[in-house]
C-alpha positions, 0 to 999 in steps of 0.5 A, spaced: 950 929 503 949 935 498 956 938 497 954 945 493 950 948 488 952 946 481 948 950 476 942 954 475 938 953 468 935 958 464 931 957 458 931 963 453 928 965 446 934 969 445 940 965 446 945 969 443 943 975 447 943 971 453 950 968 452 953 975 450 950 978 457 953 972 461 960 972 457 961 979 456 958 983 461 959 978 467 965 975 464 963 968 465 967 963 460 963 958 456 965 951 458 962 947 453 955 946 449 950 941 447 949 939 440 943 936 436 945 930 432 946 935 426 951 939 430 947 945 432 948 947 439 942 948 443 945 948 450 951 952 453 955 951 460 958 958 463 963 957 468 961 962 474 967 959 478 968 954 484 965 949 480 959 952 479 955 954 472 950 957 469 946 953 464 942 956 458 938 952 453 935 955 447 927 953 448 926 951 441 932 947 441 931 943 448 923 942 445 926 939 439 931 934 443 927 932 449 920 934 447 915 938 450 912 944 448 914 951 446 911 956 451 911 963 451 916 966 456 913 972 460 917 978 462 916 978 469 922 977 474 923 969 475 919 967 469 925 964 466 927 960 471 927 952 469 931 948 475 936 949 481 941 943 481 945 941 487 952 937 486 951 930 491 957 925 492 953 919 492 947 920 488 944 912 489 944 913 497 941 920 497 936 917 492 934 912 496 934 916 502 929 921 499 925 915 497 925 913 504 922 920 506 916 919 501 919 923 496 918 922 489 924 921 485 926 920 478 930 914 476 938 916 475 940 917 468 947 919 465 945 926 461 948 928 455 954 932 459 956 925 462 954 926 469 949 922 473 942 925 475 935 924 478 930 929 479 925 931 485 920 937 486 919 942 492 913 943 495 911 948 490 913 944 484 919 947 483 924 942 479 930 940 483 936 936 479 941 932 483 947 931 480 953 927 481 959 928 477 963 923 473 971 923 471 968 924 464 963 930 466 963 935 461 963 940 466 971 939 467 973 935 461 973 941 457 977 946 461 
């Protein structure tokens, strides 16, 4: 039921530099950004090809939008990882299957990008997003 890796997400305290690296150094074009109600961007999607993406969030902007706390981002490798996301073809069916296997799964919501999502954690507590694209999903409508 899982189709492929959809995106990898990074939180950062230096969005301009991180975006420049992925756009200019690696050549991943910006597909869209996510903005606060005041129009200030705080999240960006970069196209990695084959319908896969890198998602970058300004940490303070994400906290402003969704709550939580600003935390010190360590310099060690891997410390900026936020979550992994898998594209699925039938989110409701997969969610029911996972619940049937005893996993805790969040409710399905439609995100700011107009895609449906729910979340689980692996045995180490790493966040995993399960996403089903829609005809209005921003990942594809802005190309």
